[in-house]
Each structure stands twice: as C-alpha cells, then as structure tokens.
N, C-alpha and C positions, 0 to 999 in steps of 0.2 A: 463313584460316578464322576464322569468328566464334566468340567464346567464348560459352558458354551462360549466359544470365542466371540469377541465383539467384532464389529465391522472394521475396526482399525488394527485388528490382529492381536490385541492385548486381551488375554483371558480375564474374565470377570468385569470388564469395563463395558457396560451396556449403554452408556450415555452417548450423546451425539459427538461427532468428531469435532475437531478444531474449526472455529468459524472462518469462513472464507472471506477475504477482504472484498468490500464493495467496489465494483468497477466505476470509476469516475466518468463524468460526461466528457466526451472528446470535444475538441475545438469545433469540429464540423457540426456536431449535435447542438452545441451552444449557439452557433451561428444560425442554424435552421430555426431554433426556438426564437431567437431574437428577430429573425426575418418575419416569422409568423406574427409575432407581437406587433411589429411595425405595420404590417399589412392590416391587421385588425384595428389598430389605432387610427390608421389613415381612413379606413372604411367608416369608422364611427365618426371621425371628424368631418368627413364629407357629408354623412347623413345629417349631422347636427347643423352644418353650414347650409344645406339645402332647406332644412326646416326653418332656420333663422331667416333666410331670404324670403321664403313663402310668407312667414309671419310679418315681415316688414312690408311686403307688398299688400297684405291684407290691411294692416294698420294705415298704410298710405291711402288705400282705397277709402277707408273710413274717414280720414282727414278730408279728402276731396268732397265727400258727401256732406260733411259738416260745414265746409266752406260754402258749398252750393246752397245749403239751407240758409246760411246768413245772407248770401247773394239774393236769394228769393225773397227774404224778408225785406231787404233793401229795395228790391224792385217793387214790392207792394206799396212802398212809401214814395216811389218816384216814377209813377205812371208806367210801370212795367220795365223800366230801363235798369240794367245792371250797372255797377259802378263805372263811371266814365270820368277821365281827367285828361283834358286836352294837353298835348305835348308830353304826356307821360313817357318815360324811357324804360321803366321797369315795371314788372307786375306788382311790386309792393306799393307803388304810388296810388293806383286806383283802389286796390283791395284794402288798403289801410283805412279807407272811408267806411268800412264795415264796423270799425270800432269807435266808440263802445256801444252804440245803439243796437247793432244787429248781433253782435257777439262780443264777449270780453275774453274769450279763449284764444290766446295767440299760439299755443303749442300746435294747433291744427295746421298752421302755415309752414311747419317744418316737417319734411319727410323723415320718418324714423330711420331710413336707410342712408340718409345723407350725413355729411359731416358739418352741416350748417349749425351754428350756435343757436341756443334758445333765445327767444324774444322776451322782453319784459312783459309780464302778465298785465293784460288790460290796457296797454298803451298803444297808440298808433305807431306804425313802423314804416312810414313812407320812405325814410332814408336808410332803412336797414335791408338786410338780405332775407328773403324767404325762399322756399324750395320750389314753388310751383309757377308754371306759366299760365297766362290769362289771355283769353280771346276778348279783348276790350271792344265794346260796341254792340254786343249781343243784347237781346231783350227777351221778354217772355213770349213774344210773338214769333220768334225764330223757330225753325224746324227742330223737332225733338232730337234728331241725330246730329245736330251741329255741336262741335266741340266747344266747351266753355272754359274748362280748366284741364291742366295736364301736369305731369312731371316736367322738370326742366328739359327743354328741347335743345337740339344741336344748333338751331338758328331760328330766326324770326320769319322765315319764308314759308309760303304755302307748300304743302307736300302732296305728291302723287303716291299712290300705293307702290311700295317697294323702295321708295327713296329714304335716305337716312332721317330718322325721327329722334331716336335716343342714341346715346353713345354705344358704339359697337366694340370698343376696346377697353372700356372701363375708365377712360380718361375724360377730363372735361373737354367740352361742355356736354351737358345732357346726361350726366352719370349718377343721378340720384340712386339708382339701383345697379351701379357699376355697369356691367355689360349685359344685364338680364332683360333690359327693356324698360317699360314703364306703364303708367296708367293714364287713361284719357277719360274725363268726365263729360258726358253729353248733356244736351239741353233737357233730356228726359229725366236726368238725375242718375242714369245708369252709368257705371264705370266699366270701361273696356280695357283689357290688357293688350299691349302691343309689344312685339319684339323690337329690337333696334331699328329695323326697317319698318316703315309705316305699313300697317295692315289695312289701311283704308285711305281714301282721298281726304285731305284736310285743306280745303281751299280758303282763301282770304278774299271774300267779295268786298266791294266798295263799302267803306265805313267800318270794317273790322280790322283791328290791328292785333297781331300776336306779340305779346310782351313777355319776355323771359325774365327770370330773376337777375338781380345785380350780379355781374361776373365776380 
C-alpha cells in the first residue's frame, strides 16, 4: 500500500508545513494607528475640558448665591441697605463688611475658575483681591431683575445688550471663565449666564456704582 504524500511533498509527513514569518506593521500603518490615538485623546481632553468649565460655572453660581444670602442678612440689620462704603474703589471694600457677622466663609468670594489666590478664612479682606463685581448702592427695595453681583467685568461702565461684558479673548480684564462668559446675580437671587457680550441691559442709575475686583 502506498503511503499518502503530505502537502509538502514528503511522504509520511502529515504535520503542518513550516511556519510562515509574521508580517510586521508598515510605517504607514503605525502612523495611521498613532493618528487615531491622537484624535481620540484630543476628543477625550476636549470633553473633559468642557465638563470642567461647566462645573466651574455651576460652582461660581453657587458662590454668588451664598454671597447674596450674606448680603440679605446684612440688609436685614441695616434697614434694607446692602453693604455701602463711600469712596470705595474695589468690590472687596464694601463686601468685606459682611465678615464675620453675616458669613465667615471667604472661599465663596473666589471664583473656582479664576487664578485668584484663596483668602484667609473668617477674616475681612478689604485690601485683598476677590473675584466678583458688586453693584454698590442697591437695597431690598430695588427691582428683582436688577444686577447685584457678577463675575469680574471688563470695565465699570453701564452696559447695553450686545456690548462687551466679560472677556472675549480669555485675557484680562473680565476673564474669570476665560472667554466663556460669566454669571450675573439679580436682586431676586436668580443667577443668569451671559456670553462675553451682554445678554441684557445693565444700567447704572443715580446712586449705583459698579465696583470690580482689584486689578
């Protein structure tokens, strides 16, 4: 009986043939894989960055509401008037009057998205820098949609809708949230978000002074 020839032509050898060498990745294939990894990493980084900015805006909104609570407590002891300091040049000067009777929490005066250094806990900060602007001269009798507090603004002037309010290029002034815009707290306690261009009119009637943080 004849023995069956194997696939390699050698009779009696029914095992597999010699292993073929694996083909290595070409340079083009490696570059394609690398490009895909870079794209995916960029997309993930962008997604995380957006989430971080949204979180910072939410924390900033919470800060403004907590400051407003302290301002309201102050008004209750001062015939409805919010903190007022004649000849004040910065927002820190009148708002420092809230400590320590109306609040001892100083972290709320620093925007989480800004690079402003933390304040000493429980101590007045009239000569220091805070992150927020203050419409000095308001009281509890003012209209509910009047602005009381906001993120750092580009200047101390009244604003018409569409005029610059916060930094449009991420540079100072007014760049608490880089070039994303910022928050406005109204007399009702509601916080509104605005793009760098003012989304609403922000007048300065007689007796109202807009004070920005120390430069």
